[in-house]
N, C-alpha and C positions, 0 to 999 in steps of 0.2 A: 528450622523444623526438622524432627527427628525422623528420618525415613522410615525407621522400623515401626513408629507409631503410625505413619501415613499408610503403609503397607498393610497394617492391620485394619484398616477402616474399610468401609464398602467403597466402592468407587464413587457412588453418589454423593457421599459425604466429605471426599477429598476436596481440599482447597484448589480453585482456578485462579490463574493469573488475573490481574485487574484489567489487562487488555481484552480478556474474554467478555468481562462486564461492559466494556466499552463497545464491543460488537453487538451486544444486547440492545445497548441503548441507541446505538445506530439503527438496528433493526426496527426498533418501535418508532423512531424518528422517520424512518422509510414508510412505514405503513402510515403514519399520521398525515405526511406530507404529499405523498405521491397518490392521492385517491383521485386526483384529475388527470395524471399522466396515462399516456397509451400503456395498457396492460401488459404488452409485450416487453417493454423497456422497463416498466416498475417491477415486472416479475423477474427480470433478469437481476436487477439491482438486489430484490429481495433474495434471491437464491444464491447470489454472490456473497452477499452478507452473512446469510445462513452457513454457508459452506464454509465460509472463513471461521465463524464461531465453532463449528463442528471439528474443524482441522485444528484449532487451538486446545480444544478439550481434549482430542487425540493425542496430541503432541503433550500435553501435561499429565495425561492419565496411562499412556501406553509406551510404546517403543517407536523407534523411528522418528525421534522427534524433528531432525532436520526435513525430513520428506513432509511430515505435516505442516511444519511451519512455511515451507515452501508452498504447500497447497494453501494455506491461509493466505498468504502474500499474493498467489496468483488469482485467487477468488475476489480479492479486494480490488486490484488495479483495474480492472474492466469498469468497476463501478464508477471510479473517476470519470472516464470517458464517456460513459453513458449519462451520468449527470450533467457533463457539458453538454451534451447533444439535447437533454431536455431543457436546458437554459437556452440554448441556441434556438429551439423550436418555440419557446415561450411557454412551456409546461411547468416550469418553475421560475421563480423570480431570484433575482441576484442574491438576495439574503439567504434563500433556502439553499441555493447552489453552494455559498460561500461556507455556510454551517456544515453541509455534507462534506464539502473538499475538506475543511479542517478535521472533521471527525475521521474521516478516511485516513487523513495524512498521520493524525494520532495513532490510529490503530496500526498503520503501518510502521511508524517509529517504535510502537510499542513490540511488534514482532521482531523487529531489528534487535533491539534490546534483549529480548528473551534468547536469540541466537546465541549471544555473548555470555549467557549465564547458565550455571547448572540447574536443570530442572528442580532440584529440591528448593532453590531459592526464587523460583516463580512467585509463589503466593506471597513473598514478602516484598516484591517489586511495588514501587509507587506508580501512580498513574502515568501513562505516557506523557512525555513533554510535548508541547505546541512548538513546532519548529518555526512558527512565524516569524519570531524576533530573527532567527539566523536569516531566514529566506528574504527578508524584507530588502536587503541591500543587493540581492540578485535581481539583474534585469529578467523579466519575464519573457520577453522575446528578444531574439540576438539582433543586433543591428544589421539593416540591409547593406549589401555593398555599396550603394550610392552613398549612404551615410558615413561609411568608414572612409570612403574615397573624398569626399567633401572634407571630413575632418582633418584628412592628410593633405588635402590641396590637390589631389589627384583627379583624374577623369575616372567614371565607373569602370571603364573596360580595364584600366590598370590594376584592379583588385580581382585576383583570379586564384583558383586554388594550385597548389603546387602540382607541376608537371606530372609527376607519378602518382598522385592522390586517387585519380580515375582508375588508373590500372591495377593498384595494389590491392591484395587481397583483405578482407576485413579481418580486423584482429579477432581473436577468442574472446570468450565472456570475461569482461573485465572484473566480474565478482569473484571469478575463480570457482564456480558452482560445478561440480562434477556433472558429467553427461549422465542424465536419469536412466539411460538406457544399459548402463554398464553394471547395473544391479548394487552399486553402493548407495548407502544413505542410512 
């Protein structure tokens, strides 16, 4: 896409990345499927998806793209937990939960992909990939100490954390994100 031709178009006519359309589809899904969920929880999910869509649009059409993509990610992450609680409380069934989880995962993957590309290339990106095939081999819950000990022929008490693990300071942000308070982004 020629950036000069995009700059000459009105903002409303400029193309958005495919992940933005995915957030719109999720928003419609949420409105359709959460009609019987408690209003406070359903509303938080709707606002989260809406905020993510608005942040992706702002990142696409304006400046401070990293900041807006971070906002989009931060808006989507609580939606995973909220859907989990709706499932636990019986407000949504397993199929609705799984579909919502996959949609949210695809949106988050799409946001990750946008971070790696120049903004001018965002409209040409394909739909976010479903990470299910990669995640299938990863266990969903870590083994308990008793299971590890039994597998190694030891007693459960023998499996403990390293002596300094409790007293060591937590490591920094593993993604290397700058501190938002420092004014960069």
